[in-house]
Kinemage of the C-alpha trace (Angstrom):
@kinemage 1
@onewidth
@group {chain A} dominant
@subgroup {mainchain}
@vectorlist {calphas} color= white
{ca met a 1} P 169.539 196.484 84.075
{ca gly a 2} L 172.626 194.383 83.383
{ca met a 3} L 175.656 194.189 85.651
{ca arg a 4} L 177.212 197.625 86.013
{ca glu a 5} L 180.777 196.999 84.923
{ca glu a 6} L 181.713 200.592 85.730
{ca cys a 7} L 180.845 200.058 89.429
{ca lys a 8} L 183.704 199.943 91.912
{ca gln a 9} L 182.210 196.770 93.458
{ca phe a 10} L 181.955 194.813 90.169
{ca glu a 11} L 184.561 192.104 89.672
{ca ser a 12} L 185.174 189.781 86.767
{ca arg a 13} L 187.722 186.989 86.815
{ca ser a 14} L 188.553 184.432 84.127
{ca tyr a 15} L 190.158 181.081 84.859
{ca ala a 16} L 192.404 178.867 82.739
{ca asn a 17} L 189.588 176.404 82.048
{ca gly a 18} L 187.546 179.151 80.374
{ca glu a 19} L 185.135 179.764 83.245
{ca thr a 20} L 184.420 183.388 84.128
{ca val a 21} L 183.062 184.787 87.383
{ca arg a 22} L 181.138 188.063 87.302
{ca lys a 23} L 180.060 189.287 90.729
{ca cys a 24} L 179.412 192.120 93.140
{ca asn a 25} L 182.049 192.222 95.895
{ca leu a 26} L 179.411 193.437 98.383
{ca asp a 27} L 176.989 190.618 97.430
{ca leu a 28} L 174.295 193.181 96.660
{ca ala a 29} L 173.386 191.748 93.237
{ca pro a 30} L 171.188 188.703 93.932
{ca glu a 31} L 170.806 188.067 90.196
{ca ala a 32} L 174.530 188.268 89.353
{ca pro a 33} L 176.020 187.641 86.803
{ca trp a 34} L 173.039 188.923 84.843
{ca arg a 35} L 171.686 191.944 86.717
{ca cys a 36} L 172.362 194.591 89.347
{ca pro a 37} L 169.464 196.045 91.343
{ca glu a 38} L 167.964 199.228 89.848
{ca asn a 39} L 168.822 201.522 92.790
{ca cys a 40} L 171.750 199.688 94.376
{ca val a 41} L 172.923 201.282 97.633
{ca gly a 42} L 176.502 200.063 97.050
{ca tyr a 43} L 176.913 201.557 93.569
{ca glu a 44} L 180.026 203.716 93.245
{ca arg a 45} L 181.409 204.670 89.881
{ca arg a 46} L 184.899 203.264 89.384
{ca leu a 47} L 187.525 205.967 89.141
{ca ala a 48} L 190.684 205.557 87.101
{ca asp a 49} L 193.874 205.818 89.107
{ca val a 50} L 196.632 208.020 87.750
{ca asp a 51} L 199.319 205.330 87.528
{ca trp a 52} L 197.196 202.534 86.097
{ca ala a 53} L 197.997 201.222 82.645
{ca his a 54} L 194.829 199.818 81.076
{ca gly a 55} L 195.323 196.899 78.726
{ca ser a 56} L 193.263 195.818 75.782
{ca leu a 57} L 191.395 193.088 77.667
{ca val a 58} L 187.656 193.417 77.975
{ca thr a 59} L 185.241 191.888 80.449
{ca pro a 60} L 183.729 188.731 78.952
{ca pro a 61} L 179.999 188.857 78.324
{ca ala a 62} L 177.607 187.352 80.841
{ca pro a 63} L 176.498 183.788 80.156
{ca pro a 64} L 173.094 183.439 78.535
{ca glu a 65} L 170.264 183.947 80.983
{ca pro a 66} L 168.315 180.752 81.735
{ca glu a 67} L 164.930 180.933 80.066
{ca gly a 68} L 161.679 180.068 81.779
{ca gln a 69} L 163.185 180.108 85.276
{ca asp a 70} L 163.135 182.559 88.143
{ca ile a 71} L 166.800 183.587 88.347
{ca gly a 72} L 166.577 184.500 92.034
{ca ala a 73} L 165.120 181.086 92.896
{ca leu a 74} L 167.741 179.324 90.762
{ca leu a 75} L 170.600 181.146 92.490
{ca asp a 76} L 169.038 180.565 95.930
{ca ala a 77} L 168.874 176.829 95.194
{ca ala a 78} L 172.549 176.817 94.178
{ca glu a 79} L 173.471 178.687 97.362
{ca asp a 80} L 171.502 176.166 99.451
{ca ile a 81} L 173.494 173.312 97.898
{ca val a 82} L 176.793 175.007 98.739
{ca asn a 83} L 175.645 175.853 102.290
{ca ala a 84} L 174.464 172.266 102.874
{ca ala a 85} L 177.898 170.917 101.938
{ca gly a 86} L 179.709 173.245 104.358
{ca pro a 87} L 179.221 171.356 107.663
{ca ser a 88} L 180.324 168.007 106.213
{ca ile a 89} L 183.417 169.612 104.664
{ca leu a 90} L 184.306 171.216 108.004
{ca ala a 91} L 183.793 167.883 109.789
{ca glu a 92} L 186.112 166.133 107.315
{ca leu a 93} L 188.727 168.845 107.766
{ca ala a 94} L 188.534 168.601 111.556
{ca ala a 95} L 188.937 164.796 111.367
{ca glu a 96} L 192.004 165.148 109.133
{ca gln a 97} L 193.549 167.710 111.482
{ca lys a 98} L 192.858 165.491 114.499
{ca lys a 99} L 194.404 162.521 112.715
{ca ala a 100} L 197.491 164.574 111.824
{ca arg a 101} L 197.985 165.599 115.474
{ca arg a 102} L 197.617 162.074 116.849
{ca pro a 103} L 201.221 160.787 116.375
{ca leu a 104} L 202.663 163.704 118.324
{ca gly a 105} L 200.295 162.973 121.210
{ca arg a 106} L 201.453 159.339 121.312
{ca leu a 107} L 205.106 160.389 121.441
{ca arg a 108} L 204.436 162.763 124.309
{ca ser a 109} L 202.614 160.097 126.292
{ca arg a 110} L 205.443 157.617 125.736
{ca phe a 111} L 208.137 159.926 126.973
{ca gly a 112} L 206.113 161.300 129.864
{ca arg a 113} L 206.083 164.917 128.734
{ca lys a 114} L 203.013 167.012 129.329
{ca pro a 115} L 201.736 169.191 126.493
{ca asp a 116} L 202.384 172.913 126.856
C-alpha cells in the first residue's frame, strides 16, 4: 500500500530546490515516502474544514523506490547516520555558546561583580 495521502497524519512539503518530503507526522510509516503500514493504528481520514479554500496544487509523486534493496534497512541506515552526527553537533553548539559567553565573564571578573 502506498502512502495514504488522505490520512490526517500525512504531510508533504516541497522546497525551493525541488526536494519534496513525504512523511507521517506520527512516524508510524517506517517505509515512508513509499508505503504506509497495512493496518496503521494512527490512520484517520482527513476531513475538509468548512472555511478552507483548496487550491489546484497536488501532492508530488513519491520518488522511485530503490530496486534490489530492503527499504526498511536502507532507511534505518540513513537514520543511524543522522543519529551518529547528533552528539558532535551538540558538542560544537555547546562550545560556540561557551565561547560567546566568555567575554562577559571576563568583564565581570575585572570589575569585581558577582554573577547573578
